[in-house]
C-alpha positions in Angstrom: -22.1 -2.8 20.1 -19.4 -5.3 20.8 -16.2 -5.6 18.8 -17.4 -8.6 16.7 -20.6 -6.7 15.7 -18.4 -3.7 14.9 -16.1 -5.8 12.6 -19.1 -7.5 10.9 -20.6 -4.1 10.1 -17.4 -2.8 8.6 -17.0 -6.0 6.6 -20.5 -5.7 5.1 -19.8 -2.1 4.2 -16.5 -3.1 2.6 -18.3 -5.7 0.4 -20.7 -3.0 -0.8 -17.8 -0.7 -1.5 -16.0 -3.4 -3.6 -19.2 -4.1 -5.5 -19.6 -0.5 -6.3 -16.0 -0.3 -7.4 -16.4 -3.2 -9.7 -19.4 -1.5 -11.4 -17.4 1.7 -11.9 -14.4 -0.2 -13.3 -16.6 -2.1 -15.7 -18.4 0.9 -17.0 -15.2 3.0 -17.4 -13.6 0.1 -19.3 -16.5 -0.1 -21.7 -16.9 3.6 -22.4 -13.1 4.3 -22.9 -12.5 5.3 -26.6 -11.7 2.4 -28.9 -13.0 -1.0 -29.8 -12.1 -3.6 -27.0 -11.8 -6.3 -29.7 -9.5 -4.1 -31.8 -7.4 -3.2 -28.8 -7.0 -6.8 -27.8 -6.2 -8.3 -31.2 -4.4 -5.4 -32.8 -4.9 -3.2 -35.9 -4.1 -6.1 -38.4 -6.8 -8.5 -37.1 -9.4 -9.6 -39.6 -13.1 -8.9 -39.2 -13.8 -12.6 -38.7 -11.3 -12.7 -35.8 -12.8 -9.5 -34.3 -16.4 -10.9 -34.5 -15.2 -14.2 -33.0 -13.5 -12.3 -30.1 -16.6 -10.2 -29.5 -18.9 -13.3 -29.4 -16.5 -15.2 -27.1 -16.2 -12.3 -24.7 -20.0 -11.4 -24.8 -19.2 -7.9 -26.1 -22.4 -8.0 -28.3 -24.6 -8.5 -25.3 -26.3 -5.6 -23.3 -24.1 -4.0 -20.6 -25.8 -5.7 -17.6 -25.3 -9.1 -19.2 -21.7 -8.3 -20.0 -21.2 -7.2 -16.4 -22.7 -10.4 -15.1 -20.3 -12.5 -17.2 -17.4 -10.3 -16.2 -18.0 -10.3 -12.5 -18.7 -14.0 -12.5 -15.3 -14.6 -14.0 -13.7 -12.2 -11.5 -15.2 -14.1 -8.6 -13.6 -17.2 -10.0 -10.2 -15.5 -10.4 -10.5 -15.0 -14.1 -9.7 -11.4 -15.2 -9.3 -12.3 -18.9 -6.2 -12.1 -21.0 -3.7 -9.3 -21.0 -3.2 -7.8 -24.5 0.3 -6.7 -23.4 1.8 -9.9 -22.0 -0.6 -12.3 -23.9 -1.1 -14.2 -20.6 -4.0 -14.5 -18.2 -4.1 -11.3 -16.0 -4.5 -13.5 -12.9 -1.1 -15.1 -13.7 0.5 -11.7 -14.2 -0.9 -10.5 -10.9 0.4 -13.5 -9.0 3.8 -12.9 -10.5 4.1 -9.1 -9.9 2.0 -8.6 -6.8 4.3 -10.2 -4.2 7.2 -7.9 -5.2 5.2 -4.8 -4.5 3.6 -6.3 -1.4 7.0 -7.2 0.1 8.3 -3.7 -0.4 5.0 -2.1 0.8 4.9 -4.2 3.9 8.4 -3.2 4.9 7.6 0.4 4.1 4.5 0.2 6.2 6.5 -1.3 9.1 9.1 1.5 8.9 6.3 4.2 8.6 4.5 2.9 11.7 7.5 2.2 14.0 9.6 5.3 13.1 6.8 7.8 13.0 5.6 6.8 16.5 9.1 6.7 17.9 10.2 10.0 16.3 6.9 11.8 17.2 7.0 10.6 20.8 10.7 11.6 21.1 10.0 15.1 19.8 7.0 15.5 22.1 9.0 14.5 25.2 11.8 16.9 24.2 9.4 19.7 23.3 11.2 23.0 22.3 14.6 21.3 22.4 17.1 21.0 19.7 15.8 17.5 18.9 12.3 18.7 18.6 13.3 21.5 16.3 15.4 19.2 14.1 12.4 16.7 13.9 10.0 19.5 12.8 12.4 20.9 10.2 13.2 17.5 8.7 9.5 16.6 8.8 8.6 19.6 6.7 11.4 18.8 4.3 10.2 15.2 4.0 6.6 16.2 3.4 7.5 18.8 0.8 9.8 16.6 -1.3 8.0 14.5 -3.9 8.5 10.8 -3.7 10.4 10.6 -7.0 12.8 13.2 -5.8 13.5 11.3 -2.6 14.0 8.1 -4.6 16.4 9.8 -7.1 18.4 11.3 -4.2 18.6 7.9 -2.4 19.6 6.2 -5.7 22.4 8.8 -6.2 23.6 8.4 -2.6 23.6 4.7 -2.3 24.1 3.8 -5.9 27.1 6.1 -6.6 28.4 8.3 -3.8 28.2 5.7 -1.0 27.5 2.3 -2.4 27.1 0.3 0.8 23.6 -1.0 0.0 22.4 -2.4 -3.3 19.6 -0.3 -4.8 18.5 -1.9 -8.1 16.3 -4.9 -8.6 15.3 -7.5 -6.0 18.6 -9.5 -6.0 22.2 -8.9 -7.0 23.2 -10.1 -10.5 24.2 -13.7 -10.6 21.9 -14.8 -7.7 19.1 -17.2 -8.4 15.7 -16.3 -6.9 14.4 -18.8 -4.3 11.8 -21.3 -5.3 8.5 -19.4 -5.2 6.3 -20.3 -2.2 5.0 -16.9 -1.1 6.6 -14.8 -3.8 8.4 -12.8 -1.1 12.1 -13.4 -1.7 13.0 -12.8 2.0 10.4 -15.2 3.3 11.1 -17.9 0.7 14.8 -17.8 1.3 14.2 -18.1 5.0 12.0 -21.1 4.4 14.8 -22.7 2.3 17.3 -21.7 5.1 19.3 -19.7 2.6 20.5 -16.9 4.9 22.9 -15.2 2.4 20.1 -15.0 -0.1 17.7 -13.6 2.6 20.2 -10.9 3.6 20.8 -9.9 0.0 17.0 -9.7 -0.7 16.5 -7.7 2.5 19.2 -5.2 1.7 17.6 -4.6 -1.7 14.3 -3.8 0.0 15.7 -1.1 2.4 16.2 1.8 0.1 13.1 1.5 -2.1 11.0 1.0 1.1 12.5 4.0 2.7 11.8 6.2 -0.4 8.3 4.9 -0.5 7.4 5.7 3.1 9.3 8.8 3.9 6.6 11.4 3.1 4.0 9.5 5.2 6.5 8.9 8.0 7.2 12.6 8.4 3.5 13.5 8.3 2.5 10.9 11.0 5.5 11.9 13.2 4.1 15.4 13.2 0.6 14.2 14.1 1.9 12.0 16.9 4.0 14.9 18.3 1.1 17.4 18.1 -1.4 15.0 19.7 0.9 14.1 22.6 1.6 17.7 23.3 -2.1 18.5 23.2 -3.0 15.6 25.5 -0.2 16.2 28.0 -2.3 18.8 29.7 -5.3 16.5 30.3 -6.8 16.4 33.8 -6.1 12.7 34.4 -2.4 13.2 33.5 -2.2 16.2 35.9 -3.7 14.1 38.6 -1.2 11.3 38.0 1.7 13.8 38.1 0.3 14.9 41.5 0.5 11.3 42.7 4.2 11.2 41.7 3.9 8.9 38.6 7.2 9.3 36.6 6.9 11.2 33.3 8.4 8.2 31.5 5.5 6.0 32.7 2.9 8.6 31.9 4.2 9.1 28.4 4.5 5.4 27.6 1.5 4.0 29.3 -1.2 6.7 29.5 -0.3 9.5 27.0 0.8 7.7 23.9 -2.3 5.5 23.4 -5.0 8.3 23.1 -2.5 10.3 21.1 -2.2 7.6 18.4 -5.9 7.8 17.4 -5.6 10.7 14.8 -2.2 9.4 13.6 -3.5 5.8 13.1 -6.4 7.0 10.9 -3.9 8.8 8.6 -1.5 5.9 8.8 -4.1 3.6 7.4 -4.7 5.8 4.4 -0.9 6.2 3.8 -0.3 2.4 4.2 -3.1 1.6 1.8 -1.7 4.2 -0.7 1.8 2.7 -0.6 0.8 0.1 -3.3 -0.6 2.6 -5.8 2.2 5.2 -5.0 4.9 2.6 -5.7 4.9 3.1 -9.5 7.7 5.7 -9.7 9.7 3.9 -7.0 9.5 0.7 -9.0 10.6 2.4 -12.2 13.6 4.2 -10.5 14.8 1.1 -8.6 14.0 -1.3 -11.4 11.5 -3.2 -9.2 9.3 -5.7 -11.0 6.1 -4.9 -9.2 2.3 -4.7 -9.7 2.2 -0.9 -9.8 4.7 -0.8 -12.7 2.7 -3.5 -14.4 -0.6 -1.5 -13.9 0.8 1.7 -15.2 2.2 -0.1 -18.3 -1.3 -1.6 -18.9 -2.8 1.9 -18.7 -0.5 3.3 -21.3 -1.2 0.4 -23.6 -5.0 0.5 -22.9 -4.9 -3.1 -21.7 -8.4 -3.1 -20.2 -8.4 -6.5 -18.6 -5.1 -5.8 -16.8 -6.2 -2.4 -15.7 -9.5 -3.8 -14.3 -7.6 -6.5 -12.4 -5.0 -4.2 -10.9 -7.6 -1.6 -9.8 -9.7 -4.3 -8.2 -6.7 -5.6 -6.3 -5.7 -2.2 -5.1 -9.4 -1.6 -4.1 -9.4 -4.8 -2.1 -6.2 -3.8 -0.3 -7.6 -0.4 0.6 -10.7 -2.0 2.0 -8.7 -4.6 4.1 -6.4 -1.9 5.5 -9.3 0.3 6.4 -11.0 -2.5 8.3 -7.8 -3.1 10.2 -7.5 0.6 10.9 -11.1 0.7 12.2 -10.4 -2.2 14.5 -7.2 -0.6 15.8 -8.9 2.8 16.4 -11.8 1.0 18.1 -9.4 -0.7 20.4 -7.6 2.5 21.2 -10.8 4.4 21.8 -13.8 2.2 23.0 -16.1 5.1 22.6 -16.0 4.7 18.9 -17.3 1.1 18.8 -19.7 1.7 21.7 -21.1 4.9 20.1 -24.2 3.2 18.8 -25.0 1.5 22.0 
């Protein structure tokens, strides 16, 4: 099985997963207690208005017919109206999704780069003070809940050592850049507004660090353990016998196979950054999609809930495909296993 066939197989499986997820979301939204029409129009709506709403939204049809209408609208980007914001859910998603994506992408970059670097450093300095410090700090980072880390960072940089802005996406008085991608950093760079870019980037640092810290510590431990375990492999012993320097062995031959278990876990952690961002967004006053989705859940805003969960499901699927490709590149035995 070549790499293109491997990717195609994963893509087909992902479409099936998304289809199944859409069915689950639809069924759960229909069996949740309460009348969807009453939830949408409020307790003061007249019976005439309720009947009109049910007819327009096909709520009087059998469930398979309702699902067909609903999934047809979803495939066209129509998730219905939000009962909370009174706007199309698709418009809300386009407004709030870029903020969370921008923070999650920086958090993912920090998680990947620093976990590999710290884990590799601890493995190369095995049983040294650096290794001990990395292990202790990793256990602390894993044990601390995300909201505790976020609160501590907010206290540190918001009060005790206010060198980095911590609330919102921009400092008060600054005007957001004209929306192109929705990412303030990228949009300000496109407009060549470097001061605005720097301000937006500084606002990203602390929330992104709080979001990725737990996963970073976990992956650093995995990288360290895998490198230590693989360091005794026969091919590395033979290379040492030929006089290959340890620095070359670690960077060129030891690190790549040691990343396989860590990359699989990284994929799950990176995909979970979006859904785990709710408390981070609340603490740092970040107007993101996770905060919007949780507010929709508390208000029983079924259309908004369905739209947000589908978006999160699509992100999980995309990240998992990327992880499968990376793991197959790191270990060809995986993609060639069926051959």
